[in-house]
N, C-alpha and C positions, 0 to 999 in steps of 0.2 A: 451508411449513416446519413442522417439529415444534414444538408448543407447549412452552414451558418450564414446569416446576413452579413453583408460587407461591414456594417456598423458594429455588429457584435464581434465579428472576427477581429476588427481593429481594436475594439475595447479590450478583448481578452489578450491580445498580443501585447498591448501596452501594460496591462496588469501583470503579465508574465515578466516583462522586462523589469518592472518596478520591484516585484517580489524577489526575483533572482538577485538583483542589486542589493536589496535590503538584507537578504540572507548572507550574501558574501561580505557585506560591510560589517556584519556583527563580529565582534572580537572572537578569535578562536577559543579563548578561555570561556567565553559565554556559551558558545556552541557546545563545547565539551561538557559544561555543567548541565545545560539543557538536555544533552544526549544522555547523560547519566540518569537524569530524572525520568526520561522516556524509557530507558532500558529497565529501570526499576519498576515502572508501571507495567511494562510488557511481561516481565518475569512474575509479577504478582497477579496480574489479571488474566494472562493468557498462558498460564503454566500447564494447564491440563489439556495439552494437545497431542498426547501420546497416541500413536496409531494413525495420525493424520499426515497428510502431505502438505507441507507449508511452503508457499512461494514467497520470495522476497525480492529485493532489488539490490544492485550494486550501487554504492553511494556515489552521488554525482553533484558537483557544484555546491558543496557544503551541506549536503543532506545528512540526516541521521544515519549512522552505520549500524545496520541490523545484524551484521555477521556474528558478533559475540553471542547475542541472544539466540540466533538460529543454531550456532555451533553447540550451545548448551542443550537446545531441544533435540538435536541429533543424538546426543549422548543418552537421551531418555526415550529413544525409539521413534523419533520423527524422521521422515525423509524430507529433504530440502530440495527445492528447485529454483532455478533462476530463469527469467523470461528471455526468449530470443525472438527477434522479429523474423518472420518467415517471408512476408512480402507486404508492400504498402497496401493498406486497406484490408488486411487480413488479421484475424485474431493471433495473439501470441502463442508460441509453443513453449513448453516448460521442460528444461533439461536438468537432470539430477545433479546436485552439487554437494561436494564435501571439501573440507580444507585440504589443499594440495592437489585437487583435481586439475587435469590439463585444461587450459582455457584458450579461447580464440577471441579476437576482437570482433564485436558486433556493431550494430548501429550506434552512433555517437561515440564510437571507440570504447564502448562499455564491454568488459569481458563477459563471455558466456562459456559454459562448459562445452568442451569439444568431444562430441561423439558419445555422450552418456545417454542413459535411458530417458525416454520421453514419458512424463508422468502428468496426471491431471491434479491440480492442487485442490485441497479442501479449504484452505485458508490462504488469503493473499495479503501480505503486508505491502501497502501501496504508497509510494511517495506522493505528497501533495505540495504543489507550489502555492496553491491558495485553498483555504477551507472556508466554505460558506456556512451560514447559520443553520442550514437544514441538513448538513452532512454532505452537501454538494462539494465536489472537488475540482479544482483547476489543475490540470496536468500540463505537460509540455506542448500539447497541441496535436500530437499524432493520433490521438483517439484509441490507442492500442488497448489500454486497460478497460475502457468503456466497452469496446468491441468484444473483448475477451469475456468480460463478465456477462454480457448479454448472450454470448454463444454457449457458455458452459452450463450444463444441467446435470446435477443440481448446481445452483449458484454457490460458489465458494463464499465463505465469510470474508467480507471486505473490510480491512483495517487500514484506514488512512493515517499516515504518520507525517507530522509537520511540527515546526516550531510555532509558538504563539504569534510570532511576527508575521505569520502567513495568514492570519485571520482577515477575511474580507466579508462584506455584508452578504454578497451573493455572487455566483458566477452567471446568473440569469440562466438557470438550467433549461436545456432543450430536451426534446423527447429521447434523444440518444444518450443523454448524460445519465450515468448510473451512480446512485447515491451510495455512500459508504454505510456499513453497518455500525462501525465504531470509528471514532477519531481519537488519536493519542497524541498529546503534546506534553511539554514539560509541566503543564498545569494539571495533568491527569488524564483520565479516560472518560469519554463521552459516548453515549449510544445515540444513534439517529432513530428517532421515533416520529410518529405522526405529530406534526407541530414543531419539530425542531430537535435540538440536541439536549440531552440531559446528562448531568454529571453522575458517574457511577463510582461507588466504592469498589475496591478490587474483588471482594467476595461476590458482589452483585454482578460484576463483569463476568466472573467465572460461571455464575449461574446462567447469565444471558447467553454466553457462548454455548453452553450445554443445550439450552432451549432451542436456539436457532439451528444448531447442528442437528438436533433431533427432528425439527420441523422439515429440514431440507434433505434428510436422509444421509447425513455426513456422520462420521468419516467413512471413506472407502478403505478399509484396513488391508494392508498388504501382507 
């Protein structure tokens, strides 16, 4: 990946610290309310994922918890995977997950499935510390999701998930930064298109998911 300038690295790290503090400072009741709205948007806009492999993340530092949504998808034929760090500077691998599967501690002490099948995701639900106006995403700084999205062919559908308090003007995208296809917050669903983000009705989101999946040759049915 392209190295960041010292100034941009310092700026991003300061932005990360601010955004984490802002999220953790939000009352738990507010985060629960926002999470319920995000889950409702996911269920309405991304319901037609049967036959796909869906990657998601274990919630960390007050993030939205996607497990109930993914559990529901599994009951309708989706296979779910969680990311695992293989090595610094390498793309993530994805291990199959289901409720009750044996887990081991991974990087940041986040649980990862222990010894399950390795699968390639068709859709990735990706946590965002910061969300820029073009669908650019600020993560935790390891570059793992950017590296993974750049390495996978066809590229999975990338769904960035954040609270509205994560909005920033821009992350100052660099060549290695991969933009999201969709952004989902408690305010609804947006699609990243040329020129910025546009708000989608849930039925339009389902249609756009189908179009992008067809364009990329997704899903890989199991």
